[in-house]
Structures are given as structure tokens and as C-alpha cells.
N, C-alpha and C positions, 0 to 999 in steps of 0.2 A: 504494500500500500504506500503510495507516494506521499499521502498527506493524512494525518490523523489528528483530530482535535481532542485534547485531553484537558481535564480540570483537576486542579490540585488544591486540597484543603489542609490547613494546619491541623494535625491530629489533636493537639492539646486544646486548641480553640474549639474544635468540633465537639470534643468530649465535654468540655465545660458548658458549652451552650446546650448540649443535649440534656445534661443533668438539670439545668435550670428550666428548660422547656417542659420536662417531665413534671417538675414541681408546679409550674404554671397551669398545666392541664389538670393536675389534681386540685389545685386551689379553685379552679373554675367549675369543679364538680364532675369532671370527667375521670375515667379510668384509663391511665396511660398504657395499661397492659392489655386492653382489649384489642382485638384483631385489627380493626380499622385505624387505630392510633399507634400500633406497635412501632412503626418506622417514622411516625410523624416528627418526633424530636430530632432525629437525624436529618430528615428532609428540611426541617426548619433551620437547623444549624447551618446546613450547606447553603440554603437559599439566602439566609442573612449575610453570610460571608460573600456570596456572589453579589448581592445588592449593595453591599458596603465596600466593594473592592476599590472604590475611589481613594480610600485612605492610603492605599499602597502605591498610588501613582503620583507622578510629578508632572503637572500640566506644562510647566515651562520646559522641562526636559523633552517632552513630547514635541512641542513646537520647535525647539532647537534641533531636534533630530532630523528635521526635513526643512531646513532654512536655506533659502536660495537667494542670491543677489540678482535682482531684476530692476532695471531702471524704468519702472512704471509707477504711475500715481493715480490709477483709475480705481474706482470702488470695486471691491470684491465682496460678493454676497453669497453666503451659504444659508439657505432658508429651509424651513420645514424639517429641522433636525428633531427627531423624536426624543423626548426626555421621559425618563421614569425615575422618580426620586421618592424619598420617604420624609414625610413631615416630622420634624424633631419633637414637636409638641405632643402628638398622639401616636407616632410611629405608624401612621397610615399612609398609603401611597398618594402621590400627586403625579399627574402625567399630562403631557401636552407637546408643544413644539417650541423650539428655539430658533431665532433668526439672528444670524451674526454677520457683521460686515466690518471691513477695515479698509483703509486707504494706505497702500504701501508707501514707505519712505526709504526705498532702496532694497527692502527685503520682503520676500513672501514666504509662505509656508505651504506644505502640501494640503490640499483641500480636506482630505480625510482627517488631518490633524486637528482641524477646527472642530469637527464632530467629536473627535476623541477628547478634546478639552472639555466639551460640554458633558460628556460621560464621566470624566474624572470628578467633577464637582457634583454632578447629579447623583452619582453612586455613593452618597454620604447622607447622614442625617442633615436635613436642610430646612431652610425657609426660602421661599422663592425669591424674596428681595435680595438676600445675600448671594444666592446662586447666580443671579443676573450680574451682580458686581464682580464676583470672583472670575467669571468667564471673561468679562471685559478687561479686568486688571491683568490677567495672565497674558492675554494677547498684547496689551499695551506694553507690559514690561519686557516681553520676549522679542517683539518685532519693532518696537519703537515707531509705530505707524503715525501717519498724519492725523488719524482719527479712528475710533472704534465705536461700534454701535451693537447693542444686544437688546433684543425684545423677546420675552418669553410669555406665552399664553398657556395656561394650565388649569386643569380641574383638580380639585382637592377632595379626596374621599373623606377627610375629616369634616368637611362641610356637607358632603352628600349622604354619608351613611349615618352620621350622628349629629348632635347639636342642632343647628338650624335646618338641616336636611334640605338644602337647596340644590337639587340635582342638575340644574341647567346653568349654574353660575360658572363663570370663567374669570380667572384672575390674570391681568396683564401687568407685567413689570418691564421697565426699560432703563437702560443706562447708556449715556452718550458722552463721548470724550473727544476733544480736539475739534477737527473740522465738522464733526456731527453735531456740535453745539450751535452751528450756523443753521438758520431756518431752511435755507435752500438745499443744503446737503442732507439734512435730516428728512426733509419732505421727499427728496428723491429716493432715499432708502425706504421710507414707509410706503411709498408708491410701489417700489419693486417687490417688497414682501407681501403686498396686498394683491398683486396681480397674479394671474395664472398664465404664464407665458406659453405653456404647452398647448393650451386651448386656443391661443390666438394664431397658431400657425395654419 
């Protein structure tokens, strides 16, 4: 086989999480030993490590690993990047899309690296407001562009499944730096992320 994807989990972390999840199941009134829940603590332990993998990654190192000198200064936009994150207040998921743009100042990065940076910060316990700023700051500090813009639109299960139970609410956050603080540049960016270019062909 030329390619095989594998997953690796820290044994000590997995074991500790499994013990705690068994206790949680018991405290909730369940029997962790019954057939349907027998492997649930292990599955949960591995799922949480997967969803929190952003703590093990360095966004700036990712950007610098594919950093290329290019004498261009036109806006680069990567939009509709899927995000899946976990609210730090209730540990319930929030999910949606991130739109990221920057204007190069002599350096560009691989397009996939922009999406990877989004994942690095999304795969942690988060609030959407901080997530937006962290993505912007990583690109700003690594590439020193003329400007950076980040907009995130997300739905939060902590608002949908509990509390106010507003299933159709969407939260939008934004962060703009440099040239994107100018109305004309910001308007161009917002127009690009709002359009569906594939349908206009």
C-alpha cells in the first residue's frame, strides 16, 4: 500500500480520560459497563484528543513552512473554510465557515496553509471572538502583509440545544488589520465573500 493514514493517541492521556468519562457516565445515572456504553469512554477519549489537536500545532510554523517570495500586492481570499470548534463555556460544538484574506507585502503562503491555520485554532476550546483574532494575528505576524481580514459565521449548539434554544441564530465575528481598515478594501473583501463566483460562470 503506497499510502496509509494512521492516528496516534497518547496512551497515558487516553487512559486518564477514559477513567474520568466512566465516572461521568455513572454520575449521570448510566451504567458504564452495559453493552452499548462499554467502549464509549475510549471513543470519547480519542474523539476529544482529535478535536483538541490544535494545542499540539504551531500556526506560525505552518505558515512559514510554505512561505514564498512573490512581488505581488493583490488581495488573496480563501473563503468558505469549514470550522468545527468547541465552546469553552459549555464544551458544546460550534460550527460554520471562515473567510480569510490578506494582501501580500512580498511574501505569500500556500493556500492550504491558510485553512490549516484556521484548524489549528478551531481545534481548541474556544470562543468565536478570540478564534477570529488568533487567525488574523498568526497571518499578520508570519507574513507581515499589507492587511489581513477574517470573518467567521457560526452556529453554536450551546444556544441551540440548551439555554435560549434559538436554532436559527448565526453569530458573525470579524477582524480587520492594515489596508482592510480602509472602507474601500474592506467593502471589496465583503463583496467577494458574499458572492458565488461558481454560479456566475
